[in-house]
N, C-alpha and C positions, 0 to 999 in steps of 0.2 A: 504493500499500500504505500503510495506516495504521500507523504506528511506535509509537505510545504502548502499553506493556506487551508489546512483544515481546522475544524473545531473541537476541541477536545475537553472533557471534564477529568479532574483529577481529584480524587478524594485523599483525606490525610495530607494533604497538601502543604501545611505549616510548619511542618518539622520531619525529622529523622530521613528517611529515604525519600519521602515526597517532596523535600526540597532539592535533592538530586535529580530525580524524575522530571519536576517542572523545569528545571535548568536545561537538560538533556532534550526535553520536548521544545522548548523555545528556541533551543539553538537550530531545530529542524524547522522552524517557522510554524509552528502549532499555536493557533490562537487559544487561549486557556481559561477554563472556568475552574477557579481555585477554591476547594470546598475543606473546610474543617471547623471545629468548634468556635475556635476564638476568632473575632474579628480583628484584633489587634496583632495576632501572630500571622493571619493573612495579609494583612497590609505590608508587613515586613518581609513576607513571601515575594508578594508583588513588587516590592520595590527591587528586588534582586533580578529581578527579569526587565529591567529598564534596560534598552539599548539594545533589544533584541528586534525591534522594530513590529511587535506582534501586538495583538489586542488581548487584554486580560481583564476578567472580572473577579471579584471575591465575593463567595457566596457563604456566609456562616451557616454551618449545616451540623446537625446532629444527624448522623446517617441511620441511628436506629429509629428516628422518626419518619414514618412514610410520607408526611406533609411537607418536611423539611426536603426529602429527595424528589417531591414532586415540584416544589418551588425550584430546587435547583436547575432541574431539567427544563423548566419554562424559562427561566431568566437565561439560561444560557441559549436556547432557540430564541429568544427574543432581541437579547443584546449581541449574541455572536452568530447566531444562525443554526441550522441544522448540525444535531450531533455526529460528528462522524467517528469521534473517537472516547472511548470510556476507558480510564484506568481506576479499577478498585484497588485503593492502596492502603486506605484506613484500616486499623487493625488494633487488638488489645491483646495482652497476654499476661498470664500470672502463674507462676511456680508455686505449686503446693501438692500436699498430700490430698489426694482426691477425697478422701472421707472428711476433711478439714474444709472443702471448699465451701464456700459462700452460695448456696442456691441462687440468690439474685446476682452473683456474679457470673454463675454458670449461663444464666440468661443473657446477661450483657456480652459476655465473649461470643454466644453464637449469633446474637443480634447483629453485632458488629462486624464480626468477621464472615459470615455466611449469610444471613438473612439480607444484610444492606447491599452487598453484591448481587444477591438474587434478585431483589426488587429493582434497584438501578438499572439491570440489565433488561429487565422486563419493561420498564420504561422507555430505553432507548432504541431496543431492537426492533419495535415495528417500523419506525422511520427509517432505520437501516435497510430493513428487508424490503421497504418499498422503492426506496432509491437504489438498491442493489449496491450499496457503497457503505463500508464501516468495518471498525475493528475494536473489541473488547479485549481488555487485557486485567485479568485478575492475578494480583501479588498474593501468591500463596506463601508455603515456606518447605524447606526441606523436611521439617517437621509433620508436613502433610502427606509423606511418601513413606514413613514408617512408624514404628511406636516410639514414644517419647514419654516414658513414665516420670510423675512428678512435674508434667505440664500437660496432662491427658485432654483437659478442656480446649486448649487451645490448638493442640495437636489434631483433635478429633474435627474442630471447625474447618481446619486448612485440608484436612483428608476430604472433608464435604466440598468446599471449594474447588480442589482439582476433580473430583467427579462432577461437578456440576459445569466446569469448564470443558471438560472433554465431551460430555453428553450433548450440550447447547451446540459446540461446536458442530457436531455431526450434523444437528437439524441446520445450522446455518450455511452449510456447504452449498446447497443448490441457490442460495440467496446470495453468494458472492460476498458473505461477510465473515469476517475472521474471528475467533477466538483464541486466545493464548493464556495458559497459566505460567506463571514465574514463580519459581520456588528458590529463594536465597536460602544459604546456609547463614552461620554467625557473619554480622556486619559489622565491622571495627569502627567506624567513624560515626554510623548513625543506625538508626533503628532502635527497635525494642530491647536486643540484647545489649547495645552501647548503655542504653538508660540503666538497666539493671544490674548488668556485671560490674561495672565500676572499674574498669581495668582488668577484672580478672581474665585471665587468658583461658580460652575454651580448651577442651581435651585436644591433644594432639592430632587425632583421627577427623577432627571437626575445625580446623584451623580458619581464622576469620578472613574473609573476603572484603573488599574496598565497596562502598556504595555508590561510587560512579562506575564500577564494572556493573553493579545490579542495573543501574540506570541504561548503560550501553546495551547490556543484554536484552533490556526491555524494548528499547528502540529497534533492536536488531530483530526481536521477535515478531514486532508489528510490520516491519517492511517485507520480511520473507515470509510472515503467515505461519510461524512456528507454533505447533500444538502446545508444546511443553518444553521448558528450558529449566535446569536445574543450574542455579549458580553456587557453587561451591569449591573448596578445595579439599585437597585430601580424599579419604576414601567416602567422604560424604556425597562426592559428584558423581558416585557410582550407585549411591543407595537406592534408588528404583530399581537398576538391575539386581541387585543382593535380593531386595525384599521380593522383587518378581520371582526369582529363583527358589528362595526358600527364606519368609519370614523367620523361620525359627533360627536359622543359620545368622541372618542380620541382626536379631536381638542378642543372641548370645555372643556374637562379635563385639557389640556395643557394649556389652556388660564387660566382657574381657577387657576392652580397651580403657576401661574407666568411665566411658560417658554417662552413665546411668549414676554414678558415684558423684560426677560434678552436678548432674540435675538436682541429684537430693540436697546435696549441700547449699544449693541456690533456693530450694524450697524451705530448707531450714534457716537461710538467712533473712529470706522474706517475712517467716514467721517471727523472727527476733525483732524486724522492724516495725512489727504493727503493735 
């Protein structure tokens, strides 16, 4: 898909990987509707894009609120034009023992990480189908490709997003509309892991990647209409292959390599901070 001159919606645009995605899309000439909760943070994000020669709007949005999502799409259409591109990037995560997980937080994670992308896709796809033009990118996670104990709610929400992406992609093929899912591993400069790890290095099997690489691979997925892209280093970049061959082998390897001990330590750390 040729990106220059298109109109895109980016959720989670005010921080973390969203800032890098916005910059990469702006470099490609995409006119952007930037969506996140904080109007102040969105304004700062928008200023970072000055000089790219694109049109931008900021739309304070709670992605768990369907009314906010409808407003986001309507404002984008009214102020920038028909939506050609949707990047579902907003997400939340919390390591914890599953038996201790707050039920309200379980709902919040699923609404943010899975239901919000599903709702937004449902809102923009009819126009894309009618115009026979468009692309959706769902930012999932390597955690959506294998078991991640002590982060089960986040992991399962991303498993759902991967499955949703593949299924809708097959429906959209006859309409010339693409759907991609991008699955980053640990990201060092930005993203949720950078927020909670506080500089702690991930296990050797899961070395961190650059947020710029995630953004570049996302652009590549759109331009080449790639179905799924795992952006990771070490053995994690092969996690889909390992898991497809033998989930039991994959989990045994992760346990042996110390990944699960690392995840449990993060769960303990989070409980200690509450």
